[in-house]
C-alpha positions as CSV (number, residue, x, y, z in Angstrom):
1,X,12.1,66.3,-0.7
2,X,13.2,68.0,2.4
3,X,10.6,66.3,4.6
4,X,12.0,62.9,3.6
5,X,15.4,64.1,4.8
6,X,13.9,65.2,8.1
7,X,12.0,61.9,8.5
8,X,14.8,59.6,7.6
9,X,15.9,57.7,10.6
10,X,14.2,60.4,12.8
11,X,13.7,57.8,15.5
12,X,17.3,58.2,16.2
13,X,16.6,61.7,17.5
14,X,14.8,60.3,20.5
15,X,15.2,62.3,23.6
16,X,17.7,64.7,22.1
17,X,18.0,68.0,23.9
18,X,15.5,70.6,23.1
19,X,18.2,72.9,21.4
20,X,19.0,70.1,19.0
21,X,15.4,69.5,18.1
22,X,14.8,73.2,17.6
23,X,17.4,73.2,14.9
24,X,15.4,70.7,13.0
25,X,12.2,72.5,13.8
26,X,13.7,75.7,12.3
27,X,14.3,73.8,9.0
28,X,10.6,72.6,9.0
29,X,9.5,76.1,9.7
30,X,11.6,77.5,6.8
31,X,9.9,74.8,4.5
32,X,6.4,75.8,5.6
33,X,7.3,79.5,4.9
34,X,8.5,78.5,1.4
35,X,5.2,76.6,0.8
36,X,3.2,79.8,1.8
37,X,5.6,82.2,0.3
38,X,5.9,84.2,3.5
39,X,9.0,86.0,4.9
40,X,10.1,87.4,8.1
41,X,8.5,87.3,11.5
42,X,5.1,85.8,10.8
43,X,4.0,83.2,13.3
44,X,4.6,79.8,12.1
45,X,2.2,77.6,14.1
46,X,-0.8,78.5,12.0
47,X,1.0,77.6,8.8
48,X,2.2,74.3,10.1
49,X,-1.4,73.7,11.4
50,X,-2.9,74.3,8.1
51,X,-0.4,72.2,6.3
52,X,-1.3,69.3,8.7
53,X,2.3,68.7,9.5
54,X,3.3,67.4,12.9
55,X,6.1,69.3,14.7
56,X,9.5,67.5,14.7
57,X,9.0,66.1,18.3
58,X,5.7,64.6,17.3
59,X,7.0,63.3,14.1
60,X,9.6,61.4,16.0
61,X,7.0,59.9,18.3
62,X,4.8,59.0,15.4
63,X,7.7,57.0,13.8
64,X,8.6,55.2,17.0
65,X,4.9,54.3,17.8
66,X,4.2,53.3,14.3
67,X,7.2,51.0,14.4
68,X,6.0,49.5,17.6
69,X,2.5,49.0,16.3
70,X,3.8,47.4,13.2
71,X,6.1,45.1,15.2
72,X,3.3,44.1,17.5
73,X,1.1,43.3,14.6
74,X,3.5,41.1,12.5
75,X,6.3,40.2,15.0
76,X,8.5,41.5,12.4
77,X,11.4,42.5,12.3
78,X,12.5,40.0,14.9
79,X,15.2,42.0,16.3
80,X,12.6,44.6,17.3
81,X,10.0,42.1,18.2
82,X,12.4,40.7,20.9
83,X,12.6,44.2,22.5
84,X,8.8,44.4,22.9
85,X,7.0,42.4,25.6
86,X,3.3,42.7,26.2
87,X,2.5,42.7,29.9
88,X,0.3,39.8,31.1
89,X,-3.2,41.2,31.8
90,X,-4.1,41.8,35.5
91,X,-7.3,42.7,37.0
92,X,-7.3,46.4,37.0
93,X,-9.1,49.1,35.3
94,X,-6.8,49.2,32.4
95,X,-6.5,45.4,32.1
96,X,-8.4,45.5,28.8
97,X,-5.6,47.6,27.3
98,X,-2.4,46.4,25.7
99,X,0.5,47.5,27.9
100,X,4.2,47.0,27.2
101,X,6.7,46.0,29.7
102,X,9.5,48.3,30.3
103,X,13.1,47.0,30.6
104,X,14.1,46.5,34.3
105,X,17.6,48.0,33.9
106,X,18.1,51.2,35.8
107,X,20.9,53.5,34.7
108,X,21.9,57.1,34.8
109,X,23.3,56.7,31.2
110,X,21.2,58.9,29.1
111,X,21.8,56.8,25.8
112,X,19.6,54.1,27.3
113,X,16.7,56.6,27.6
114,X,17.1,56.9,23.8
115,X,16.8,53.2,23.1
116,X,13.9,51.7,21.4
117,X,13.4,49.0,24.1
118,X,13.0,51.8,26.7
119,X,11.3,54.5,24.8
120,X,8.6,52.5,22.8
121,X,7.0,51.1,25.9
122,X,7.1,54.4,27.6
123,X,5.4,56.1,24.7
124,X,3.0,53.2,24.0
125,X,1.7,53.1,27.6
126,X,1.1,56.8,27.5
127,X,-1.3,56.4,24.4
128,X,-5.0,57.0,25.0
129,X,-7.0,53.9,25.7
130,X,-8.7,53.9,22.3
131,X,-5.4,53.2,20.6
132,X,-4.3,50.6,22.8
133,X,-7.5,48.2,22.8
134,X,-6.8,44.6,21.7
135,X,-9.0,42.6,19.4
136,X,-11.5,40.3,21.0
137,X,-10.2,37.3,18.8
138,X,-6.7,37.6,20.2
139,X,-4.8,36.0,17.3
140,X,-4.3,36.6,13.7
141,X,-4.7,33.9,11.1
142,X,-1.1,33.5,10.6
143,X,-0.5,32.5,14.2
144,X,1.0,35.8,15.3
145,X,-0.6,37.9,18.2
146,X,-2.6,40.6,16.6
147,X,-3.2,43.2,19.3
148,X,-5.5,45.6,17.5
149,X,-9.0,45.5,16.2
150,X,-8.4,48.4,13.8
151,X,-6.7,48.3,10.6
152,X,-3.2,49.7,10.0
153,X,-4.4,52.8,8.3
154,X,-7.0,53.5,10.8
155,X,-4.5,53.1,13.7
156,X,-2.0,55.4,12.0
157,X,-4.8,58.0,11.2
158,X,-5.9,58.0,14.9
159,X,-2.3,58.2,16.0
160,X,-1.6,61.2,13.9
161,X,-4.8,62.8,15.0
162,X,-3.8,62.3,18.6
163,X,-0.2,63.7,18.1
164,X,-1.7,66.6,16.0
165,X,-3.7,67.5,19.0
166,X,-0.5,67.5,21.1
167,X,1.4,69.7,18.6
168,X,-1.5,72.2,18.2
169,X,-3.5,72.2,21.6
170,X,-5.3,75.3,20.9
171,X,-7.9,75.9,18.1
172,X,-5.7,78.3,15.9
173,X,-7.6,79.1,12.7
174,X,-5.4,78.1,10.0
175,X,-4.8,80.4,7.0
176,X,-5.4,79.0,3.5
177,X,-2.4,77.7,1.4
178,X,-1.8,79.8,-1.7
179,X,-3.4,78.3,-5.0
């Protein structure tokens, strides 16, 4: 129940200051302690790791990239589809990867850094190559451009695995949850 509240519209939390995200992370940490029935100063990272929960920052990134993927797959919703532009391929080492164009505006306004049209391409282009490979066919049967050869569930699984390694870079042996 609490996780659904943390995830609801969490893409609006893009590029918030670390102190604001830390407040949300403390809520998630308290939730993990409640699941494990632990108290006090025990280290929280092994608990979160064993629950396979992404940290708040990575949960936000997951939501934005998931939305971008779904939009690229279906061209829906149209208001988001208009914000994402696939760069035309050039002859480079990464030309076989889907790369999104970033908007050309240049501003010092911090709110623009939090917009979907600016952040989604930046996050997408930073993904590892295996998550950005196009299909060999190029188009879906319904006429929309289908950029991926993997199914939606496989993409989301690989994306979560990738973000999980960002959340927990070292191999911390996770404790077993209570039974």
